[in-house]
N, C-alpha and C positions, 0 to 999 in steps of 0.2 A: 079118573086120574089115579085113584088108589090102586088100580090094576096095572099101571104102567111100571116100567123099571124104576123110575124115580119114586113113584108113590109107594112101591113096595119097600123102598130103602129109607123112607123117612122115619125119624125117631118116634113121631106121633102123628096121627091124622090131623090135618089142619086145612084151613081155607076151603072147607066143604060148603058148596053152594047152599044157601038157605039157612045156614047156622049163624050164630052170633059172631063167631070168629071170621066169617066170610065178609061181614059188613064192614064198611069204613067207620072207624071210630068217630063218634059225633064231634069230639073236640078237633080232630084233624079236618073233618069235613067243614066245620065252621071256619077254621083258619084258612082253608083253601077258598071258600066262598068269599071271605073278607079280604083276600089277598088281591094283588094286582094282576093275577093270572087272567089272560084273555080267554083261555079255554081250559077245561078240565075233563078228563076222561078216565074212568076206571077200566083197565084193560084186563079181561079174563084171558088166561092162557092155560095151556095144558102141558107145559114143560118149563123147566127153570128158565132157560133162555128162549125167548119167543121170537122166532125169526120174522114173523109178520109185524113185529113192533114198528119197523120202519114204515110200513104201509099205514099202520094205525096213526102214527104221528103225521104222516103226509095227509091223511084224511082230515085230521084235526085242523091243519092249516089250509084247508080248502083246496087241496089238490096242487099246491105249489110244487113245482118240479124240484126245487132245491130250497131248503128252508133256512138258509144262513142268517136271515134277519131275526129269527126267533130264538128264544131261550127255552130249553126244555128242563123242567125240574122233575126229578123222580123221587117218590116216597114209597115205602112199602116194607114188606117182610119177605124174606130174610135178607139182610144186607149182604151176608156172606154167600148167598146162593142165588136167589132170584134177582135182587137189585143189581148186584155186580154183573151178572150175566147179561141183563138187558141194557145196562149202561154201556157195557163194552160192545154189544151188538150195534147199538146206535152210533157209538163213536167210530167204530171201525167200518161199519157197513154202509152208513148212510150220511152221517152228520159229522164227518171228520173235521170240518172247519168251523163248526158251530159251538155254542156254549151249552154244555150239558151240566146240570147241577144235580147233586144228590143232597137232600136236606137230612143231615145226619140225625137230628133229634126227632125226625118223623120216620125213622127206620130202626130196626132192631135185628141183631143177628142171633144165631143159635146160642151164642154166649157173648158176653161183653168183649172178650178177647178176639173172637172171630169177626165181630162187628168192626172193631178197630182195625184189624188186619185187612178187611175188605176196603175200608175207607182209605187206608194207606196205598193199596194196589190201585184203586181208582184215581187217587191223586197222581200217582206215577204215570198214569195213562192220560193225563190232562183233563180229567173230569173234575169239575169244581165241587168241592165239599163245603157246604154252608151249614 
């Protein structure tokens, strides 16, 4: 990834497989496990916006053709780059009539200001910020 256009333009190397920063924070993992979520999946991707995210979500819900009855909650880093890209791909490309949530306190942006800006944009695109 670090050799891609995106990787070369990141301010610092991050989310490198096998490093501490790649792992899911234990507090977040515990919260997910203790939540009412039916399924949980960590999605590895090689770009900010991951076009295969729609198929990944479809696989989670056992091959449903359309997943209107499900809620999708997204957590991750960076709110203003990866989270917003993937939330918008899901909303526009596959799940336009469903409930997509972004858990704001389980996300972080490059800066607090860009985190808030991304949340504002997602709200305007009918993505639920919780």
